[in-house]
C-alpha positions in Angstrom: 56.6 17.7 78.5 56.1 21.4 78.6 58.2 24.0 76.9 59.9 25.2 80.2 60.9 21.7 80.9 62.5 21.3 77.5 64.3 24.6 78.0 65.5 23.4 81.4 66.9 20.1 80.0 68.6 21.9 77.2 70.2 24.3 79.7 71.3 21.3 81.8 72.9 19.7 78.8 74.7 23.0 78.2 75.7 23.0 81.9 74.0 26.3 82.4 72.6 25.2 85.7 71.3 28.5 87.1 69.3 29.1 83.9 68.1 25.5 84.1 67.0 26.1 87.7 65.1 29.2 86.6 63.3 27.2 83.8 62.5 24.3 86.2 61.1 26.9 88.7 58.9 28.4 86.0 57.8 24.9 85.0 56.8 24.3 88.7 59.3 21.5 89.2 60.8 22.9 92.4 62.8 19.9 93.3 64.6 19.8 89.9 65.1 23.5 90.2 66.7 23.1 93.7 69.1 20.4 92.3 70.0 22.7 89.3 70.7 25.6 91.7 72.8 23.5 93.9 74.8 22.3 90.9 75.3 25.9 90.0 76.3 26.6 93.7 73.5 29.2 93.7 72.7 28.5 97.3 70.6 31.6 97.8 68.0 30.6 95.1 68.1 27.1 96.3 67.4 28.2 99.9 64.6 30.5 98.8 62.8 27.5 97.0 63.2 25.4 100.1 61.7 28.2 102.1 58.7 28.2 99.7 58.4 24.4 100.1 58.4 24.9 103.9 61.7 23.4 104.4 63.0 26.4 106.5 65.6 24.4 108.5 67.2 23.0 105.3 67.3 26.5 103.8 68.9 27.9 107.0 71.5 25.1 107.1 72.2 25.5 103.4 72.9 29.3 103.9 74.8 28.9 107.1 77.0 26.4 105.4 77.4 28.0 102.0 75.8 31.4 101.9 77.3 34.9 102.4 76.5 36.9 105.6 74.3 39.2 103.7 72.3 36.3 102.3 72.0 34.7 105.7 70.9 38.0 107.2 68.4 38.5 104.5 67.0 35.0 105.3 66.6 35.9 108.9 64.9 39.2 107.9 62.5 37.3 105.7 61.8 35.0 108.6 61.2 38.1 110.9 64.2 37.4 113.1 65.8 40.9 112.8 67.9 40.5 115.9 69.6 37.4 114.4 70.1 39.4 111.2 71.7 42.3 113.1 74.0 39.9 114.9 75.2 38.5 111.6 75.8 42.0 110.3 77.8 42.9 113.4 79.7 39.6 113.4 80.7 40.0 109.8 81.6 43.7 110.2 78.7 45.1 108.2 78.0 47.8 110.7 76.3 50.3 108.4 73.8 47.5 107.4 73.4 46.8 111.1 72.7 50.5 111.8 70.1 50.6 109.0 68.4 47.5 110.4 68.4 49.0 113.9 66.9 52.2 112.4 64.2 50.1 110.7 63.2 48.4 113.9 63.3 51.8 115.6 66.3 51.1 117.8 67.4 54.6 117.1 69.9 54.8 120.0 71.7 51.8 118.7 71.6 53.0 115.1 72.9 56.5 116.0 75.7 54.9 118.0 76.9 52.9 115.1 76.5 55.8 112.6 78.6 57.9 115.0 81.2 55.1 115.3 81.4 54.9 111.5 81.8 58.7 111.1 78.3 59.3 109.6 77.9 62.3 111.9 75.1 63.9 110.0 72.9 60.7 110.1 73.9 60.2 113.8 73.0 63.8 114.6 69.6 63.6 112.9 68.8 60.4 114.8 70.1 61.8 118.2 67.8 64.8 117.5 64.8 62.5 117.0 65.4 60.8 120.3 65.9 64.2 122.0 69.6 63.4 122.9 70.2 67.1 122.0 73.8 67.4 123.3 74.9 64.4 121.2 73.1 65.8 118.2 74.8 69.2 118.7 78.2 67.4 119.0 77.6 65.5 115.8 76.6 68.6 113.8 79.6 70.5 115.2 81.8 67.8 113.7 80.0 68.1 110.4 80.6 71.8 110.4 84.3 71.4 111.2 84.7 69.0 108.3 82.9 71.4 105.9 85.1 74.3 107.0 88.2 72.3 106.1 86.8 71.3 102.7 85.7 74.8 101.6 83.5 73.2 98.9 81.1 75.2 96.7 78.1 74.6 98.9 80.0 74.5 102.2 78.9 77.9 103.4 75.2 77.2 102.8 75.4 73.8 104.5 77.3 75.3 107.5 74.6 77.8 108.0 72.0 75.0 107.8 73.7 73.0 110.5 74.3 76.0 112.7 70.6 76.8 112.5 69.9 73.1 113.5 72.3 73.5 116.5 70.6 76.7 117.5 67.2 75.1 117.4 68.4 72.2 119.5 69.7 74.7 122.1 66.1 76.1 122.1 64.9 72.5 122.6 67.2 72.2 125.5 66.0 75.6 126.8 69.5 77.1 126.4 68.0 80.2 124.9 71.0 82.5 125.3 73.3 80.1 123.5 70.7 79.7 120.8 70.4 83.5 120.6 74.1 83.9 120.1 74.1 81.4 117.2 71.0 82.9 115.5 72.6 86.4 115.8 75.8 85.1 114.2 74.0 83.4 111.3 72.0 86.6 110.7 68.6 85.5 112.0 68.0 88.5 114.2 64.3 88.0 114.9 64.9 84.5 116.3 68.0 85.7 118.2 66.0 88.5 119.9 63.2 86.1 120.9 65.7 83.6 122.3 67.4 86.4 124.4 64.1 87.5 125.7 63.2 83.9 126.7 66.7 83.6 128.2 66.1 86.6 130.4 68.6 88.8 128.6 66.7 91.9 127.5 69.9 93.9 126.9 71.0 91.7 124.1 67.5 91.5 122.7 67.3 95.3 122.7 70.7 95.5 121.0 69.3 93.4 118.1 66.1 95.5 117.9 68.2 98.7 117.9 70.4 97.3 115.1 67.2 96.7 113.1 66.0 100.3 113.9 63.1 98.8 115.9 63.4 101.6 118.6 60.1 101.0 120.2 60.6 97.3 120.7 64.1 98.0 122.1 62.8 100.7 124.5 60.0 98.4 125.8 62.5 95.7 126.6 64.7 98.1 128.6 61.9 99.5 130.7 62.7 98.8 134.3 66.2 97.5 133.6 68.6 99.4 135.9 72.1 98.8 134.6 74.9 100.7 132.9 74.3 98.6 129.8 70.6 99.6 129.7 71.5 103.3 130.0 74.0 103.0 127.2 71.5 101.3 124.9 68.8 103.9 125.7 71.5 106.6 124.9 72.1 104.9 121.5 68.3 104.9 120.9 68.0 108.6 121.8 70.9 109.4 119.4 69.3 107.5 116.6 66.0 109.3 117.2 67.8 112.7 117.1 67.5 113.4 120.8 71.2 114.3 121.2 71.0 116.1 124.5 69.3 113.1 126.2 71.8 110.8 124.4 74.7 112.7 125.9 73.2 112.4 129.4 72.5 108.7 129.1 75.9 107.8 127.5 77.9 109.8 130.2 80.4 107.5 131.8 80.1 104.8 129.1 82.8 103.8 126.6 80.7 104.9 123.6 83.1 107.8 122.9 82.4 108.0 119.2 78.7 108.3 119.8 79.3 110.9 122.6 81.6 112.8 120.3 79.1 112.9 117.5 76.2 113.9 119.8 78.3 116.7 121.3 79.4 117.9 117.9 75.9 118.1 116.7 74.9 120.0 119.8 77.9 122.4 119.4 79.5 121.1 122.6 83.0 121.1 121.0 85.0 121.1 124.2 83.2 117.9 125.4 83.7 116.4 121.9 87.4 117.3 122.1 87.8 115.8 125.6 86.5 112.4 124.3 88.5 112.5 121.1 91.6 113.1 123.3 90.6 110.2 125.5 90.4 107.7 122.6 93.8 109.0 121.2 92.4 111.0 118.3 94.6 114.0 119.0 94.2 115.6 115.6 90.4 115.3 115.9 90.6 116.7 119.5 92.6 119.6 118.3 90.0 120.4 115.6 87.3 120.4 118.3 89.3 122.6 120.7 89.8 125.0 117.8 86.1 125.1 117.1 85.5 125.7 120.8 87.9 128.7 120.6 90.3 127.0 123.0 93.3 127.8 120.8 95.9 127.0 123.5 94.9 123.3 123.8 94.3 123.1 120.1 97.8 124.4 119.4 99.5 122.0 121.7 97.7 119.0 120.2 98.2 120.1 116.7 101.9 120.4 117.4 102.0 116.9 118.9 100.5 115.5 115.7 102.9 117.5 113.5 100.0 119.6 112.1 102.3 122.6 112.2 100.3 125.0 110.1 97.1 124.5 112.2 99.1 124.8 115.4 100.7 128.0 114.2 97.3 129.4 113.2 96.1 128.8 116.8 99.1 130.4 118.4 98.6 133.3 116.0 95.0 133.7 117.2 96.5 133.8 120.8 98.9 136.5 119.6 101.8 134.2 120.5 103.6 135.2 117.4 107.0 133.7 118.3 105.4 130.2 118.7 103.4 130.8 115.5 106.4 131.8 113.5 108.4 128.8 114.6 105.6 126.4 113.6 104.9 128.2 110.3 108.6 127.8 109.6 108.3 124.0 110.2 105.3 124.0 107.9 107.3 125.8 105.3 104.8 128.6 105.2 107.3 131.4 104.7 104.9 134.2 104.4 103.0 133.6 107.7 106.3 132.9 109.5 107.6 136.2 108.3 104.4 138.0 109.1 104.4 136.7 112.7 108.1 137.6 113.2 107.4 141.1 111.9 104.6 141.5 114.5 107.1 140.9 117.4 109.7 143.2 115.8 112.1 140.4 114.9 112.7 142.2 111.7 115.8 140.5 110.4 114.3 137.0 111.0 111.1 138.2 109.3 113.1 139.4 106.3 114.9 136.1 106.0 111.6 134.2 105.8 109.9 136.6 103.4 112.9 136.8 101.1 112.7 133.0 100.6 109.2 133.3 99.2 108.8 132.4 95.5 107.7 135.4 93.4 104.9 133.1 92.0 103.6 132.5 95.5 100.1 134.0 96.0 101.3 135.7 99.2 104.3 137.4 97.6 102.5 140.7 97.0 101.7 140.9 100.7 105.1 139.8 101.7 106.6 142.6 99.6 104.5 145.1 101.5 105.8 143.8 104.9 109.4 143.8 103.6 109.0 147.4 102.6 107.8 148.3 106.1 110.8 146.4 107.6 113.4 148.1 105.4 111.8 151.5 106.2 112.0 150.8 110.0 115.6 149.8 109.6 116.4 153.0 107.7 117.0 151.2 104.3 114.9 153.7 102.5 116.1 153.1 99.0 115.3 149.4 99.3 111.9 150.1 100.8 111.2 152.7 98.1 112.0 150.2 95.3 109.6 147.6 96.8 106.9 150.2 97.4 107.1 151.6 93.9 106.4 148.1 92.6 103.5 147.8 95.1 101.8 151.1 94.3 102.3 150.7 90.5 99.9 147.8 90.6 97.5 149.1 93.2 94.5 151.4 93.4 94.7 154.0 96.2 92.0 152.6 98.4 91.8 152.1 102.2 93.8 148.9 102.0 96.7 150.3 99.9 96.8 153.9 101.2 99.3 153.1 103.9 101.8 152.0 101.3 101.4 155.2 99.3 102.0 157.0 102.5 105.1 154.9 103.3 106.5 155.5 99.8 106.1 159.2 100.5 108.0 158.8 103.8 110.8 156.9 101.9 111.1 159.7 99.4 111.1 162.2 102.2 113.9 160.4 104.0 115.9 160.3 100.7 115.4 164.1 100.4 113.3 163.7 97.3 110.9 166.2 98.7 109.0 167.0 95.5 108.1 163.4 94.9 107.3 162.9 98.5 104.9 165.9 98.4 103.2 164.5 95.3 102.3 161.3 97.1 101.2 163.1 100.3 99.0 165.4 98.2 97.4 162.4 96.5 96.6 160.9 99.9 95.3 164.2 101.2 93.1 164.6 98.2 91.6 161.2 98.9 91.5 161.4 102.7 92.4 164.6 104.4 92.8 163.2 107.8 95.0 160.2 106.9 97.9 159.9 109.4 100.0 163.1 109.5 100.0 164.0 105.8 98.8 167.5 106.5 101.6 168.2 108.9 104.2 166.6 106.7 103.1 168.7 103.7 103.5 171.9 105.7 106.9 170.8 106.9 108.1 169.8 103.4 107.0 173.2 102.0 109.2 175.0 104.6 112.4 173.0 103.9 115.2 175.1 102.5 117.0 173.7 99.4 120.1 171.7 100.2 123.4 173.5 100.0 125.6 171.5 97.6 128.6 173.9 97.7 132.0 172.3 98.1 133.7 172.0 101.4 136.1 174.8 102.2 139.6 173.6 102.8 140.2 176.4 105.3 140.1 175.7 108.9 136.8 175.9 110.7 136.0 179.0 112.6 135.7 176.8 115.6 136.5 173.2 116.6 133.8 170.5 116.7 134.9 170.1 120.3 133.1 173.4 121.0 129.7 171.9 120.1 127.4 171.4 123.1 124.1 169.8 123.9 121.2 171.9 122.7 123.1 173.4 119.8 121.5 173.1 116.3 123.7 172.1 113.4 122.8 173.1 109.8 119.5 174.6 111.2 118.2 171.0 111.3 120.1 168.7 113.8 119.7 169.5 117.5 122.4 167.9 119.7 120.8 165.7 122.4 123.9 164.0 123.7 127.6 163.6 123.0 128.3 160.0 122.2 132.1 160.1 121.7 135.1 161.9 120.4 138.0 160.5 118.5 140.8 161.3 116.1 138.5 161.8 113.1 136.0 163.9 114.9 133.0 163.8 117.3 129.8 161.9 117.2 126.5 163.1 118.7 123.0 161.8 119.3 120.8 164.4 117.5 117.2 165.0 116.7 116.4 165.7 113.0 114.0 168.6 113.3 112.8 168.3 109.7 111.8 164.6 110.0 111.3 164.5 113.7 113.5 161.5 114.4 116.6 160.6 116.5 119.7 159.8 114.5 123.5 159.9 115.0 125.6 162.7 113.5 129.4 162.6 113.1 131.3 165.9 112.7 134.7 165.6 111.0 137.8 167.5 111.9 138.5 170.2 109.3 142.1 169.3 109.0 141.7 165.6 108.4 142.5 165.6 104.7 140.5 166.2 101.6 136.8 166.3 102.5 135.8 165.7 98.9 137.7 162.3 98.9 136.2 161.4 102.2 132.8 162.4 100.9 133.1 160.0 98.0 133.9 157.2 100.4 130.8 158.1 102.6 128.7 158.0 99.5 130.0 154.5 98.9 129.0 153.6 102.5 125.6 155.2 102.0 124.9 152.7 99.2 125.4 149.8 101.6 122.0 148.3 102.7 122.0 145.5 105.2 120.4 144.8 108.6 123.9 144.4 110.2 125.4 147.6 108.8 124.7 151.1 110.2 122.8 153.1 107.6 124.4 156.3 106.4 121.7 158.9 105.6 123.1 162.4 104.8 126.4 164.0 104.0 126.9 167.7 104.2 128.8 170.7 105.5 128.2 173.5 108.0 130.4 176.4 109.1 133.3 174.8 107.2 132.8 171.6 109.1 132.0 168.3 107.3 129.4 166.0 108.8 127.3 163.0 108.0 124.3 161.5 109.6 123.5 157.8 110.2 121.2 155.4 112.0 121.2 155.8 115.7 121.7 152.5 117.6 121.1 152.2 121.3 123.5 149.5 122.3 126.9 148.5 123.6 130.1 148.1 121.6 131.3 144.6 120.8 134.3 145.3 123.1 132.0 146.0 126.0 130.1 142.9 125.3 133.3 140.8 125.2 134.5 142.1 128.5 131.1 141.9 130.3 130.0 138.5 129.0 132.9 136.1 129.1 130.6 133.2 130.3 128.1 133.4 127.4 128.0 130.0 125.6 130.1 129.5 122.5 127.1 129.0 120.3 125.7 132.4 121.1 129.0 134.1 120.4 129.5 132.2 117.1 126.0 133.2 116.0 126.9 136.8 116.7 130.2 136.4 114.7 128.3 134.9 111.8 126.0 137.9 111.7 128.9 140.3 111.7 130.5 138.3 108.8 127.2 138.4 106.9 127.2 142.2 107.2 130.7 142.4 105.9 129.9 139.9 103.1 127.1 142.2 102.0 129.6 145.0 101.7 132.1 142.8 99.9 129.4 141.7 97.5 129.0 145.3 96.5 132.8 145.6 96.1 133.4 147.5 99.4 136.1 146.5 102.0 135.8 148.1 105.4 139.5 148.1 106.4 139.0 149.1 110.0 137.1 146.3 111.6 137.6 146.2 115.4 135.3 145.6 118.4 134.8 149.4 118.9 133.4 149.7 115.4 130.6 147.2 116.0 127.6 147.9 118.2 125.3 145.3 119.7 121.7 146.1 120.2 119.5 144.8 123.0 118.1 142.2 120.6 121.7 140.9 120.1 121.9 142.3 116.6 125.3 143.6 115.4 125.6 146.9 113.6 128.9 147.6 111.8 129.8 151.3 111.6 132.6 153.6 110.4 132.8 152.6 106.8 134.5 156.0 106.5 137.8 154.6 105.3 136.0 151.9 103.2 137.2 151.5 99.6 135.7 149.9 96.5 137.8 146.8 95.7 138.3 148.1 92.2 139.8 151.3 93.8 142.1 149.4 96.1 145.5 150.9 95.9 148.5 152.1 97.9 147.4 154.9 100.2 149.3 158.0 101.0 148.8 157.2 104.7 148.2 153.9 106.4 144.6 153.6 107.5 143.3 151.3 110.2 143.8 150.2 113.9 147.2 148.7 114.5 146.0 145.8 116.7 143.6 144.7 114.0 145.5 145.6 110.8 146.5 142.9 108.3 150.1 142.8 107.2 149.2 144.1 103.7 147.6 147.2 105.3 150.7 147.8 107.4 153.0 147.4 104.3 150.6 149.6 102.3 150.2 147.0 99.6 147.0 145.9 97.8 144.1 145.1 100.1 140.8 143.2 99.5 138.1 141.4 101.4 140.6 139.1 103.0 141.9 142.1 104.8 138.6 142.2 106.7 138.9 138.4 107.3 142.2 139.0 109.1 140.6 141.6 111.4 137.7 139.1 112.1 140.3 136.5 113.1 141.8 139.0 115.6 138.3 139.8 116.9 137.6 136.1 117.4 141.0 135.7 119.2 140.1 138.6 121.5 136.5 137.3 122.1 137.6 133.8 123.2 140.9 134.7 125.1 140.0 138.2 126.4 143.4 139.3 125.1 144.5 140.9 121.9 147.3 138.8 120.2 149.8 141.5 119.6 150.5 144.0 122.4 153.2 146.7 122.8 153.9 150.2 124.1 153.6 151.9 120.7 151.6 151.5 117.5 154.8 151.0 115.5 155.9 148.1 117.8 152.4 146.5 117.5 152.5 146.7 113.7 156.0 145.2 113.6 154.7 142.2 115.7 151.8 141.9 113.2 154.4 141.5 110.4 157.0 139.3 112.1 155.6 137.3 115.1 153.4 134.2 114.7 149.9 134.3 116.2 149.9 133.0 119.8 148.2 129.7 120.3 144.6 130.5 121.4 144.3 127.3 123.5 147.4 128.3 125.5 145.4 131.3 126.8 142.0 129.5 127.0 142.1 125.6 127.0 138.3 125.5 126.6 138.4 126.8 123.1 137.4 124.0 120.7 140.2 122.8 118.4 138.1 123.5 115.3 137.7 127.2 116.4 141.4 127.6 117.0 142.0 126.4 113.4 139.5 128.9 112.0 141.1 131.7 114.0 144.6 130.8 112.8 143.6 130.5 109.2 142.0 134.0 109.3 145.2 135.4 110.8 147.7 134.0 108.3 150.4 136.5 107.4 150.0 135.7 103.7 146.7 137.0 102.3 146.6 134.0 99.9 146.5 131.5 102.8 143.4 132.9 104.5 139.8 132.1 103.6 139.2 133.3 100.0 136.1 135.2 101.0 133.7 135.9 103.8 131.2 133.3 102.6 133.8 130.5 103.2 134.4 131.8 106.7 130.6 131.8 107.4 130.2 128.3 106.1 133.0 127.0 108.2 131.6 128.6 111.4 128.1 127.3 110.6 129.3 123.8 109.8 130.9 123.4 113.2 128.1 124.8 115.4 124.8 124.1 113.7 
């Protein structure tokens, strides 16, 4: 007995039947081994030994009765009956094993179908590809890609690109070249994409790819003979990339390649064409830039304004000399200096001043703004203000061609202020530098001939003749030639005259000799001369001639406020309120210097053609600090405040009362207190309430009625406290 047999019997005694079977098999005792395996219920090993002994039927029955499907299938595979094995796999639900077996026997269609059924789309796709079922293969790989996109794993992107490349190649296999080309282009395989498009008969797309790779020659060759808008566009792009901009513009004309057309035109200097295309694509700011470069400032300005590029729009309008438009837009852009400069150029002097005076002294444009302001004040006859500005300008300037006009203007200011010696010095400096500058030579000659001013006191004796005897052509004080009689009143006569010394037209008022103490009146006129404001008539000179006192002032060619009120009843309320605000601003300027007018009425306010008010007749004005009881009542009864009539203390609220009466008259066309005599009118001012403005004109707004009534309160303490409050109230309700 061999050793394996002993080991087998020992295993049997230990009931380790499988081991016993193994030992019997090694000992060559197959029958004993089969029995041991059967005792161990190891039917697979038992069947294999029976197969070896040629007992195939027994082995088959044993496995059919006791074996697992896998064991039985393996038996059939060993026997070469794969179909039977596949049936067993299918019957037992072992489809993956069935597919593998089908794949082994080269039944690829069957294998792919089972893999697809089981969701093994990649294996199915590969097999469908092998059997040239390309549509099914593409479908399988598309499902794989969809799954990878949802997973977003670390290698998902690389695998997606791989499967998309496979799909593209399968489209090539199916001769769907254009579809393949699109995929190759999407996965950044341009060479393959271009070849596919060429094979697919789509040279346009192939050329696009070559163009993107800067392969201009290849792209051009593909487009030869292709007559289509797309071909022209591509050839235009190629020309642009090669620097042939003129040809590019020609080829791209009519296409939607606006950006390229714009760039080409800009490089060629065709700015209008570039602007047109920028406008077409909605780039209005860019279009405006191009129109400006093309010197078409009108179109540029309009587009700049539409895009709220106010400074650029203003600059264009300025180039067109449309200074009003430019000023408005510079104002929107908060460029005070340029707004003021443009307003100055169109002679809107007050508006220009308003802009320039808002400039910060630290602003880089402030020195230039100061020069313009000095010119404005000079034009308006505010020589002392202009002089102060100019003195600051010339103190920091060298007398060169740029600054010489300001040295000259300073000389003119000094001349107007009768500081002839100082004026001569500036004119002499200019003449030493440039003999032909302006009219300095003539002015120097004229200044040297001027006689010293006569400062003798005014004689209290009666004039040798009445001012009423003065006629046109007569010369007063050897200097003022009467041009026209403007008017005559209780205080004297007023003439339009020419100042022969300074060669300018001014107004001259001659005072009646018996109208009180001239020295007192002269002091009040000096107070008026110190007032400097665009809305106040400027007083220039005070003097005497042939025992007649006179003073000169700014000449205004306009109508009185009374004439305006009567002739323009239908003007809109906003326009009238704006005028009233300006009048109040002029009075406020006087009040700020401590001066109360005390005789405000429509006849004492002139309106220029530019609708600018000019307040005159500050002849009975008083400093607030000098306000006192007067020997005689001064003022116009219809516009006098109760405190004036009662000859008590007056202040700026006295002028506010008069403004209230003016507003009543402006909006009702009737003065509130009327009577046959001045005494009766003054009595009504003291005792009767103000008529209700709306009873005379129902169209007056309620808020305006309230303002008028507050101005005309009998008690001075119940009116607006100052002119600033009245201005704010008017502005708040209109603007």
